mmCIF entry with sequence, helices, sheets and N, C-alpha, C, O atoms, coordinates in Angstrom:
data_MODEL
# 
_entry.id   MODEL 
# 
_entity.id                         1 
_entity.type                       polymer 
_entity.pdbx_number_of_molecules   1 
# 
_entity_poly.entity_id                      1 
_entity_poly.type                           'polypeptide(L)' 
_entity_poly.nstd_linkage                   no 
_entity_poly.nstd_monomer                   no 
_entity_poly.pdbx_seq_one_letter_code       MQFLISHGIDLNAKDVDGKTALKLAMEDDNTEAAELLLAHGANPNI 
_entity_poly.pdbx_seq_one_letter_code_can   MQFLISHGIDLNAKDVDGKTALKLAMEDDNTEAAELLLAHGANPNI 
_entity_poly.pdbx_strand_id                 A 
# 
loop_
_entity_poly_seq.entity_id 
_entity_poly_seq.num 
_entity_poly_seq.mon_id 
_entity_poly_seq.hetero 
1 1  MET n 
1 2  GLN n 
1 3  PHE n 
1 4  LEU n 
1 5  ILE n 
1 6  SER n 
1 7  HIS n 
1 8  GLY n 
1 9  ILE n 
1 10 ASP n 
1 11 LEU n 
1 12 ASN n 
1 13 ALA n 
1 14 LYS n 
1 15 ASP n 
1 16 VAL n 
1 17 ASP n 
1 18 GLY n 
1 19 LYS n 
1 20 THR n 
1 21 ALA n 
1 22 LEU n 
1 23 LYS n 
1 24 LEU n 
1 25 ALA n 
1 26 MET n 
1 27 GLU n 
1 28 ASP n 
1 29 ASP n 
1 30 ASN n 
1 31 THR n 
1 32 GLU n 
1 33 ALA n 
1 34 ALA n 
1 35 GLU n 
1 36 LEU n 
1 37 LEU n 
1 38 LEU n 
1 39 ALA n 
1 40 HIS n 
1 41 GLY n 
1 42 ALA n 
1 43 ASN n 
1 44 PRO n 
1 45 ASN n 
1 46 ILE n 
# 
_struct_asym.id          A 
_struct_asym.entity_id   1 
# 
loop_
_struct_conf.conf_type_id 
_struct_conf.id 
_struct_conf.pdbx_PDB_helix_id 
_struct_conf.beg_label_comp_id 
_struct_conf.beg_label_asym_id 
_struct_conf.beg_label_seq_id 
_struct_conf.pdbx_beg_PDB_ins_code 
_struct_conf.end_label_comp_id 
_struct_conf.end_label_asym_id 
_struct_conf.end_label_seq_id 
_struct_conf.pdbx_end_PDB_ins_code 
_struct_conf.beg_auth_comp_id 
_struct_conf.beg_auth_asym_id 
_struct_conf.beg_auth_seq_id 
_struct_conf.end_auth_comp_id 
_struct_conf.end_auth_asym_id 
_struct_conf.end_auth_seq_id 
_struct_conf.pdbx_PDB_helix_class 
_struct_conf.details 
_struct_conf.pdbx_PDB_helix_length 
HELX_P HELX_P1 AA1 GLN A 2  ? SER A 6  ? GLN A 2  SER A 6  1 ? 5 
HELX_P HELX_P2 AA2 ALA A 21 ? GLU A 27 ? ALA A 21 GLU A 27 1 ? 7 
HELX_P HELX_P3 AA3 THR A 31 ? ALA A 39 ? THR A 31 ALA A 39 1 ? 9 
# 
_struct_conf_type.id          HELX_P 
_struct_conf_type.criteria    ? 
_struct_conf_type.reference   ? 
# 
loop_
_atom_site.group_PDB 
_atom_site.id 
_atom_site.type_symbol 
_atom_site.label_atom_id 
_atom_site.label_alt_id 
_atom_site.label_comp_id 
_atom_site.label_asym_id 
_atom_site.label_entity_id 
_atom_site.label_seq_id 
_atom_site.pdbx_PDB_ins_code 
_atom_site.Cartn_x 
_atom_site.Cartn_y 
_atom_site.Cartn_z 
_atom_site.occupancy 
_atom_site.B_iso_or_equiv 
_atom_site.pdbx_formal_charge 
_atom_site.auth_seq_id 
_atom_site.auth_comp_id 
_atom_site.auth_asym_id 
_atom_site.auth_atom_id 
_atom_site.pdbx_PDB_model_num 
ATOM 1   N N  . MET A 1 1  ? 87.884  117.125 108.115 1.00 0.00 ? 1  MET A N  1 
ATOM 2   C CA . MET A 1 1  ? 88.192  116.292 106.998 1.00 0.00 ? 1  MET A CA 1 
ATOM 3   C C  . MET A 1 1  ? 87.639  114.884 107.217 1.00 0.00 ? 1  MET A C  1 
ATOM 4   O O  . MET A 1 1  ? 87.164  114.251 106.275 1.00 0.00 ? 1  MET A O  1 
ATOM 5   N N  . GLN A 1 2  ? 87.698  114.404 108.429 1.00 0.00 ? 2  GLN A N  1 
ATOM 6   C CA . GLN A 1 2  ? 87.178  113.063 108.710 1.00 0.00 ? 2  GLN A CA 1 
ATOM 7   C C  . GLN A 1 2  ? 85.710  112.955 108.335 1.00 0.00 ? 2  GLN A C  1 
ATOM 8   O O  . GLN A 1 2  ? 85.269  111.917 107.841 1.00 0.00 ? 2  GLN A O  1 
ATOM 9   N N  . PHE A 1 3  ? 84.947  114.022 108.566 1.00 0.00 ? 3  PHE A N  1 
ATOM 10  C CA . PHE A 1 3  ? 83.512  114.035 108.210 1.00 0.00 ? 3  PHE A CA 1 
ATOM 11  C C  . PHE A 1 3  ? 83.357  113.829 106.699 1.00 0.00 ? 3  PHE A C  1 
ATOM 12  O O  . PHE A 1 3  ? 82.552  113.007 106.260 1.00 0.00 ? 3  PHE A O  1 
ATOM 13  N N  . LEU A 1 4  ? 84.115  114.565 105.924 1.00 0.00 ? 4  LEU A N  1 
ATOM 14  C CA . LEU A 1 4  ? 84.023  114.455 104.468 1.00 0.00 ? 4  LEU A CA 1 
ATOM 15  C C  . LEU A 1 4  ? 84.445  113.072 103.979 1.00 0.00 ? 4  LEU A C  1 
ATOM 16  O O  . LEU A 1 4  ? 83.823  112.505 103.081 1.00 0.00 ? 4  LEU A O  1 
ATOM 17  N N  . ILE A 1 5  ? 85.496  112.542 104.571 1.00 0.00 ? 5  ILE A N  1 
ATOM 18  C CA . ILE A 1 5  ? 85.963  111.195 104.199 1.00 0.00 ? 5  ILE A CA 1 
ATOM 19  C C  . ILE A 1 5  ? 84.881  110.168 104.491 1.00 0.00 ? 5  ILE A C  1 
ATOM 20  O O  . ILE A 1 5  ? 84.600  109.295 103.670 1.00 0.00 ? 5  ILE A O  1 
ATOM 21  N N  . SER A 1 6  ? 84.275  110.281 105.677 1.00 0.00 ? 6  SER A N  1 
ATOM 22  C CA . SER A 1 6  ? 83.255  109.298 106.060 1.00 0.00 ? 6  SER A CA 1 
ATOM 23  C C  . SER A 1 6  ? 82.001  109.403 105.207 1.00 0.00 ? 6  SER A C  1 
ATOM 24  O O  . SER A 1 6  ? 81.187  108.480 105.183 1.00 0.00 ? 6  SER A O  1 
ATOM 25  N N  . HIS A 1 7  ? 81.839  110.517 104.511 1.00 0.00 ? 7  HIS A N  1 
ATOM 26  C CA . HIS A 1 7  ? 80.662  110.695 103.638 1.00 0.00 ? 7  HIS A CA 1 
ATOM 27  C C  . HIS A 1 7  ? 81.022  110.516 102.162 1.00 0.00 ? 7  HIS A C  1 
ATOM 28  O O  . HIS A 1 7  ? 80.254  110.909 101.284 1.00 0.00 ? 7  HIS A O  1 
ATOM 29  N N  . GLY A 1 8  ? 82.175  109.931 101.894 1.00 0.00 ? 8  GLY A N  1 
ATOM 30  C CA . GLY A 1 8  ? 82.497  109.496 100.544 1.00 0.00 ? 8  GLY A CA 1 
ATOM 31  C C  . GLY A 1 8  ? 83.066  110.524 99.606  1.00 0.00 ? 8  GLY A C  1 
ATOM 32  O O  . GLY A 1 8  ? 82.941  110.373 98.391  1.00 0.00 ? 8  GLY A O  1 
ATOM 33  N N  . ILE A 1 9  ? 83.692  111.572 100.121 1.00 0.00 ? 9  ILE A N  1 
ATOM 34  C CA . ILE A 1 9  ? 84.291  112.548 99.251  1.00 0.00 ? 9  ILE A CA 1 
ATOM 35  C C  . ILE A 1 9  ? 85.364  111.894 98.369  1.00 0.00 ? 9  ILE A C  1 
ATOM 36  O O  . ILE A 1 9  ? 86.047  110.963 98.797  1.00 0.00 ? 9  ILE A O  1 
ATOM 37  N N  . ASP A 1 10 ? 85.502  112.389 97.141  1.00 0.00 ? 10 ASP A N  1 
ATOM 38  C CA . ASP A 1 10 ? 86.534  111.878 96.238  1.00 0.00 ? 10 ASP A CA 1 
ATOM 39  C C  . ASP A 1 10 ? 87.877  112.436 96.671  1.00 0.00 ? 10 ASP A C  1 
ATOM 40  O O  . ASP A 1 10 ? 88.161  113.617 96.471  1.00 0.00 ? 10 ASP A O  1 
ATOM 41  N N  . LEU A 1 11 ? 88.702  111.585 97.267  1.00 0.00 ? 11 LEU A N  1 
ATOM 42  C CA . LEU A 1 11 ? 89.990  112.026 97.801  1.00 0.00 ? 11 LEU A CA 1 
ATOM 43  C C  . LEU A 1 11 ? 90.983  112.424 96.710  1.00 0.00 ? 11 LEU A C  1 
ATOM 44  O O  . LEU A 1 11 ? 91.992  113.073 96.986  1.00 0.00 ? 11 LEU A O  1 
ATOM 45  N N  . ASN A 1 12 ? 90.695  112.037 95.486  1.00 0.00 ? 12 ASN A N  1 
ATOM 46  C CA . ASN A 1 12 ? 91.614  112.334 94.396  1.00 0.00 ? 12 ASN A CA 1 
ATOM 47  C C  . ASN A 1 12 ? 91.087  113.426 93.458  1.00 0.00 ? 12 ASN A C  1 
ATOM 48  O O  . ASN A 1 12 ? 91.623  113.647 92.372  1.00 0.00 ? 12 ASN A O  1 
ATOM 49  N N  . ALA A 1 13 ? 90.029  114.098 93.902  1.00 0.00 ? 13 ALA A N  1 
ATOM 50  C CA . ALA A 1 13 ? 89.481  115.212 93.098  1.00 0.00 ? 13 ALA A CA 1 
ATOM 51  C C  . ALA A 1 13 ? 90.512  116.325 93.041  1.00 0.00 ? 13 ALA A C  1 
ATOM 52  O O  . ALA A 1 13 ? 91.289  116.527 93.974  1.00 0.00 ? 13 ALA A O  1 
ATOM 53  N N  . LYS A 1 14 ? 90.503  117.042 91.926  1.00 0.00 ? 14 LYS A N  1 
ATOM 54  C CA . LYS A 1 14 ? 91.444  118.150 91.743  1.00 0.00 ? 14 LYS A CA 1 
ATOM 55  C C  . LYS A 1 14 ? 90.694  119.482 91.784  1.00 0.00 ? 14 LYS A C  1 
ATOM 56  O O  . LYS A 1 14 ? 89.538  119.573 91.372  1.00 0.00 ? 14 LYS A O  1 
ATOM 57  N N  . ASP A 1 15 ? 91.369  120.502 92.283  1.00 0.00 ? 15 ASP A N  1 
ATOM 58  C CA . ASP A 1 15 ? 90.802  121.838 92.300  1.00 0.00 ? 15 ASP A CA 1 
ATOM 59  C C  . ASP A 1 15 ? 91.018  122.490 90.935  1.00 0.00 ? 15 ASP A C  1 
ATOM 60  O O  . ASP A 1 15 ? 91.498  121.842 90.005  1.00 0.00 ? 15 ASP A O  1 
ATOM 61  N N  . VAL A 1 16 ? 90.666  123.769 90.814  1.00 0.00 ? 16 VAL A N  1 
ATOM 62  C CA . VAL A 1 16 ? 90.777  124.454 89.512  1.00 0.00 ? 16 VAL A CA 1 
ATOM 63  C C  . VAL A 1 16 ? 92.219  124.571 89.031  1.00 0.00 ? 16 VAL A C  1 
ATOM 64  O O  . VAL A 1 16 ? 92.460  124.810 87.848  1.00 0.00 ? 16 VAL A O  1 
ATOM 65  N N  . ASP A 1 17 ? 93.178  124.406 89.937  1.00 0.00 ? 17 ASP A N  1 
ATOM 66  C CA . ASP A 1 17 ? 94.586  124.456 89.574  1.00 0.00 ? 17 ASP A CA 1 
ATOM 67  C C  . ASP A 1 17 ? 95.174  123.061 89.334  1.00 0.00 ? 17 ASP A C  1 
ATOM 68  O O  . ASP A 1 17 ? 96.366  122.923 89.060  1.00 0.00 ? 17 ASP A O  1 
ATOM 69  N N  . GLY A 1 18 ? 94.327  122.029 89.439  1.00 0.00 ? 18 GLY A N  1 
ATOM 70  C CA . GLY A 1 18 ? 94.780  120.671 89.200  1.00 0.00 ? 18 GLY A CA 1 
ATOM 71  C C  . GLY A 1 18 ? 95.429  120.020 90.396  1.00 0.00 ? 18 GLY A C  1 
ATOM 72  O O  . GLY A 1 18 ? 96.110  119.004 90.252  1.00 0.00 ? 18 GLY A O  1 
ATOM 73  N N  . LYS A 1 19 ? 95.236  120.581 91.574  1.00 0.00 ? 19 LYS A N  1 
ATOM 74  C CA . LYS A 1 19 ? 95.863  120.039 92.784  1.00 0.00 ? 19 LYS A CA 1 
ATOM 75  C C  . LYS A 1 19 ? 94.859  119.208 93.576  1.00 0.00 ? 19 LYS A C  1 
ATOM 76  O O  . LYS A 1 19 ? 93.689  119.576 93.687  1.00 0.00 ? 19 LYS A O  1 
ATOM 77  N N  . THR A 1 20 ? 95.322  118.088 94.123  1.00 0.00 ? 20 THR A N  1 
ATOM 78  C CA . THR A 1 20 ? 94.504  117.248 94.976  1.00 0.00 ? 20 THR A CA 1 
ATOM 79  C C  . THR A 1 20 ? 94.644  117.712 96.432  1.00 0.00 ? 20 THR A C  1 
ATOM 80  O O  . THR A 1 20 ? 95.519  118.514 96.761  1.00 0.00 ? 20 THR A O  1 
ATOM 81  N N  . ALA A 1 21 ? 93.775  117.197 97.281  1.00 0.00 ? 21 ALA A N  1 
ATOM 82  C CA . ALA A 1 21 ? 93.849  117.532 98.703  1.00 0.00 ? 21 ALA A CA 1 
ATOM 83  C C  . ALA A 1 21 ? 95.202  117.104 99.285  1.00 0.00 ? 21 ALA A C  1 
ATOM 84  O O  . ALA A 1 21 ? 95.767  117.789 100.138 1.00 0.00 ? 21 ALA A O  1 
ATOM 85  N N  . LEU A 1 22 ? 95.708  115.965 98.812  1.00 0.00 ? 22 LEU A N  1 
ATOM 86  C CA . LEU A 1 22 ? 96.995  115.472 99.304  1.00 0.00 ? 22 LEU A CA 1 
ATOM 87  C C  . LEU A 1 22 ? 98.112  116.451 98.910  1.00 0.00 ? 22 LEU A C  1 
ATOM 88  O O  . LEU A 1 22 ? 98.968  116.780 99.731  1.00 0.00 ? 22 LEU A O  1 
ATOM 89  N N  . LYS A 1 23 ? 98.102  116.908 97.671  1.00 0.00 ? 23 LYS A N  1 
ATOM 90  C CA . LYS A 1 23 ? 99.117  117.877 97.223  1.00 0.00 ? 23 LYS A CA 1 
ATOM 91  C C  . LYS A 1 23 ? 99.033  119.157 98.050  1.00 0.00 ? 23 LYS A C  1 
ATOM 92  O O  . LYS A 1 23 ? 100.063 119.707 98.439  1.00 0.00 ? 23 LYS A O  1 
ATOM 93  N N  . LEU A 1 24 ? 97.836  119.631 98.321  1.00 0.00 ? 24 LEU A N  1 
ATOM 94  C CA . LEU A 1 24 ? 97.674  120.863 99.104  1.00 0.00 ? 24 LEU A CA 1 
ATOM 95  C C  . LEU A 1 24 ? 98.160  120.642 100.545 1.00 0.00 ? 24 LEU A C  1 
ATOM 96  O O  . LEU A 1 24 ? 98.796  121.518 101.131 1.00 0.00 ? 24 LEU A O  1 
ATOM 97  N N  . ALA A 1 25 ? 97.856  119.469 101.107 1.00 0.00 ? 25 ALA A N  1 
ATOM 98  C CA . ALA A 1 25 ? 98.318  119.165 102.468 1.00 0.00 ? 25 ALA A CA 1 
ATOM 99  C C  . ALA A 1 25 ? 99.842  119.165 102.526 1.00 0.00 ? 25 ALA A C  1 
ATOM 100 O O  . ALA A 1 25 ? 100.430 119.694 103.470 1.00 0.00 ? 25 ALA A O  1 
ATOM 101 N N  . MET A 1 26 ? 100.477 118.580 101.528 1.00 0.00 ? 26 MET A N  1 
ATOM 102 C CA . MET A 1 26 ? 101.952 118.529 101.498 1.00 0.00 ? 26 MET A CA 1 
ATOM 103 C C  . MET A 1 26 ? 102.527 119.924 101.312 1.00 0.00 ? 26 MET A C  1 
ATOM 104 O O  . MET A 1 26 ? 103.529 120.259 101.945 1.00 0.00 ? 26 MET A O  1 
ATOM 105 N N  . GLU A 1 27 ? 101.932 120.732 100.475 1.00 0.00 ? 27 GLU A N  1 
ATOM 106 C CA . GLU A 1 27 ? 102.433 122.112 100.266 1.00 0.00 ? 27 GLU A CA 1 
ATOM 107 C C  . GLU A 1 27 ? 102.317 122.935 101.550 1.00 0.00 ? 27 GLU A C  1 
ATOM 108 O O  . GLU A 1 27 ? 103.099 123.859 101.772 1.00 0.00 ? 27 GLU A O  1 
ATOM 109 N N  . ASP A 1 28 ? 101.340 122.599 102.393 1.00 0.00 ? 28 ASP A N  1 
ATOM 110 C CA . ASP A 1 28 ? 101.128 123.292 103.671 1.00 0.00 ? 28 ASP A CA 1 
ATOM 111 C C  . ASP A 1 28 ? 101.907 122.667 104.820 1.00 0.00 ? 28 ASP A C  1 
ATOM 112 O O  . ASP A 1 28 ? 101.803 123.122 105.959 1.00 0.00 ? 28 ASP A O  1 
ATOM 113 N N  . ASP A 1 29 ? 102.686 121.632 104.532 1.00 0.00 ? 29 ASP A N  1 
ATOM 114 C CA . ASP A 1 29 ? 103.393 120.877 105.575 1.00 0.00 ? 29 ASP A CA 1 
ATOM 115 C C  . ASP A 1 29 ? 102.445 120.326 106.618 1.00 0.00 ? 29 ASP A C  1 
ATOM 116 O O  . ASP A 1 29 ? 102.785 120.249 107.799 1.00 0.00 ? 29 ASP A O  1 
ATOM 117 N N  . ASN A 1 30 ? 101.247 119.939 106.178 1.00 0.00 ? 30 ASN A N  1 
ATOM 118 C CA . ASN A 1 30 ? 100.236 119.394 107.075 1.00 0.00 ? 30 ASN A CA 1 
ATOM 119 C C  . ASN A 1 30 ? 100.327 117.868 107.023 1.00 0.00 ? 30 ASN A C  1 
ATOM 120 O O  . ASN A 1 30 ? 99.565  117.203 106.321 1.00 0.00 ? 30 ASN A O  1 
ATOM 121 N N  . THR A 1 31 ? 101.266 117.346 107.778 1.00 0.00 ? 31 THR A N  1 
ATOM 122 C CA . THR A 1 31 ? 101.548 115.899 107.810 1.00 0.00 ? 31 THR A CA 1 
ATOM 123 C C  . THR A 1 31 ? 100.339 115.110 108.294 1.00 0.00 ? 31 THR A C  1 
ATOM 124 O O  . THR A 1 31 ? 100.036 114.042 107.762 1.00 0.00 ? 31 THR A O  1 
ATOM 125 N N  . GLU A 1 32 ? 99.661  115.627 109.286 1.00 0.00 ? 32 GLU A N  1 
ATOM 126 C CA . GLU A 1 32 ? 98.489  114.924 109.834 1.00 0.00 ? 32 GLU A CA 1 
ATOM 127 C C  . GLU A 1 32 ? 97.420  114.729 108.766 1.00 0.00 ? 32 GLU A C  1 
ATOM 128 O O  . GLU A 1 32 ? 96.872  113.635 108.632 1.00 0.00 ? 32 GLU A O  1 
ATOM 129 N N  . ALA A 1 33 ? 97.123  115.766 108.015 1.00 0.00 ? 33 ALA A N  1 
ATOM 130 C CA . ALA A 1 33 ? 96.113  115.669 106.952 1.00 0.00 ? 33 ALA A CA 1 
ATOM 131 C C  . ALA A 1 33 ? 96.608  114.725 105.853 1.00 0.00 ? 33 ALA A C  1 
ATOM 132 O O  . ALA A 1 33 ? 95.841  113.905 105.348 1.00 0.00 ? 33 ALA A O  1 
ATOM 133 N N  . ALA A 1 34 ? 97.867  114.837 105.486 1.00 0.00 ? 34 ALA A N  1 
ATOM 134 C CA . ALA A 1 34 ? 98.416  113.970 104.431 1.00 0.00 ? 34 ALA A CA 1 
ATOM 135 C C  . ALA A 1 34 ? 98.327  112.499 104.850 1.00 0.00 ? 34 ALA A C  1 
ATOM 136 O O  . ALA A 1 34 ? 97.934  111.652 104.048 1.00 0.00 ? 34 ALA A O  1 
ATOM 137 N N  . GLU A 1 35 ? 98.683  112.198 106.073 1.00 0.00 ? 35 GLU A N  1 
ATOM 138 C CA . GLU A 1 35 ? 98.611  110.809 106.555 1.00 0.00 ? 35 GLU A CA 1 
ATOM 139 C C  . GLU A 1 35 ? 97.182  110.306 106.574 1.00 0.00 ? 35 GLU A C  1 
ATOM 140 O O  . GLU A 1 35 ? 96.921  109.155 106.226 1.00 0.00 ? 35 GLU A O  1 
ATOM 141 N N  . LEU A 1 36 ? 96.256  111.159 106.975 1.00 0.00 ? 36 LEU A N  1 
ATOM 142 C CA . LEU A 1 36 ? 94.849  110.781 107.006 1.00 0.00 ? 36 LEU A CA 1 
ATOM 143 C C  . LEU A 1 36 ? 94.358  110.487 105.589 1.00 0.00 ? 36 LEU A C  1 
ATOM 144 O O  . LEU A 1 36 ? 93.684  109.483 105.360 1.00 0.00 ? 36 LEU A O  1 
ATOM 145 N N  . LEU A 1 37 ? 94.689  111.343 104.661 1.00 0.00 ? 37 LEU A N  1 
ATOM 146 C CA . LEU A 1 37 ? 94.282  111.141 103.262 1.00 0.00 ? 37 LEU A CA 1 
ATOM 147 C C  . LEU A 1 37 ? 94.868  109.852 102.702 1.00 0.00 ? 37 LEU A C  1 
ATOM 148 O O  . LEU A 1 37 ? 94.165  109.087 102.042 1.00 0.00 ? 37 LEU A O  1 
ATOM 149 N N  . LEU A 1 38 ? 96.140  109.608 102.959 1.00 0.00 ? 38 LEU A N  1 
ATOM 150 C CA . LEU A 1 38 ? 96.773  108.383 102.463 1.00 0.00 ? 38 LEU A CA 1 
ATOM 151 C C  . LEU A 1 38 ? 96.162  107.135 103.095 1.00 0.00 ? 38 LEU A C  1 
ATOM 152 O O  . LEU A 1 38 ? 95.952  106.128 102.418 1.00 0.00 ? 38 LEU A O  1 
ATOM 153 N N  . ALA A 1 39 ? 95.881  107.207 104.381 1.00 0.00 ? 39 ALA A N  1 
ATOM 154 C CA . ALA A 1 39 ? 95.290  106.082 105.100 1.00 0.00 ? 39 ALA A CA 1 
ATOM 155 C C  . ALA A 1 39 ? 93.912  105.704 104.561 1.00 0.00 ? 39 ALA A C  1 
ATOM 156 O O  . ALA A 1 39 ? 93.467  104.563 104.689 1.00 0.00 ? 39 ALA A O  1 
ATOM 157 N N  . HIS A 1 40 ? 93.255  106.680 103.960 1.00 0.00 ? 40 HIS A N  1 
ATOM 158 C CA . HIS A 1 40 ? 91.904  106.426 103.427 1.00 0.00 ? 40 HIS A CA 1 
ATOM 159 C C  . HIS A 1 40 ? 91.895  106.283 101.904 1.00 0.00 ? 40 HIS A C  1 
ATOM 160 O O  . HIS A 1 40 ? 90.829  106.298 101.287 1.00 0.00 ? 40 HIS A O  1 
ATOM 161 N N  . GLY A 1 41 ? 93.064  106.145 101.301 1.00 0.00 ? 41 GLY A N  1 
ATOM 162 C CA . GLY A 1 41 ? 93.104  105.794 99.890  1.00 0.00 ? 41 GLY A CA 1 
ATOM 163 C C  . GLY A 1 41 ? 93.446  106.870 98.901  1.00 0.00 ? 41 GLY A C  1 
ATOM 164 O O  . GLY A 1 41 ? 93.311  106.659 97.695  1.00 0.00 ? 41 GLY A O  1 
ATOM 165 N N  . ALA A 1 42 ? 93.886  108.023 99.371  1.00 0.00 ? 42 ALA A N  1 
ATOM 166 C CA . ALA A 1 42 ? 94.311  109.054 98.419  1.00 0.00 ? 42 ALA A CA 1 
ATOM 167 C C  . ALA A 1 42 ? 95.478  108.530 97.594  1.00 0.00 ? 42 ALA A C  1 
ATOM 168 O O  . ALA A 1 42 ? 96.370  107.865 98.121  1.00 0.00 ? 42 ALA A O  1 
ATOM 169 N N  . ASN A 1 43 ? 95.470  108.828 96.317  1.00 0.00 ? 43 ASN A N  1 
ATOM 170 C CA . ASN A 1 43 ? 96.527  108.353 95.413  1.00 0.00 ? 43 ASN A CA 1 
ATOM 171 C C  . ASN A 1 43 ? 97.689  109.344 95.403  1.00 0.00 ? 43 ASN A C  1 
ATOM 172 O O  . ASN A 1 43 ? 97.519  110.478 94.956  1.00 0.00 ? 43 ASN A O  1 
ATOM 173 N N  . PRO A 1 44 ? 98.858  108.944 95.881  1.00 0.00 ? 44 PRO A N  1 
ATOM 174 C CA . PRO A 1 44 ? 100.005 109.861 95.915  1.00 0.00 ? 44 PRO A CA 1 
ATOM 175 C C  . PRO A 1 44 ? 100.652 110.066 94.549  1.00 0.00 ? 44 PRO A C  1 
ATOM 176 O O  . PRO A 1 44 ? 101.561 110.885 94.415  1.00 0.00 ? 44 PRO A O  1 
ATOM 177 N N  . ASN A 1 45 ? 100.202 109.341 93.547  1.00 0.00 ? 45 ASN A N  1 
ATOM 178 C CA . ASN A 1 45 ? 100.807 109.429 92.211  1.00 0.00 ? 45 ASN A CA 1 
ATOM 179 C C  . ASN A 1 45 ? 100.039 110.317 91.243  1.00 0.00 ? 45 ASN A C  1 
ATOM 180 O O  . ASN A 1 45 ? 100.327 110.329 90.046  1.00 0.00 ? 45 ASN A O  1 
ATOM 181 N N  . ILE A 1 46 ? 99.078  111.049 91.747  1.00 0.00 ? 46 ILE A N  1 
ATOM 182 C CA . ILE A 1 46 ? 98.307  111.949 90.863  1.00 0.00 ? 46 ILE A CA 1 
ATOM 183 C C  . ILE A 1 46 ? 98.960  113.325 90.879  1.00 0.00 ? 46 ILE A C  1 
ATOM 184 O O  . ILE A 1 46 ? 98.485  114.242 90.209  1.00 0.00 ? 46 ILE A O  1 
# 
């Protein structure tokens, strides 16, 4: 994920179900990924 972030991926992009990477990380209980996304500007209000 760090590679994608460093290359400018849209952290707030939604998948076909309307879920962001942050939402998917939280659904998976992946705290490390969620913290990384938030630290790099993912919007928790989407």
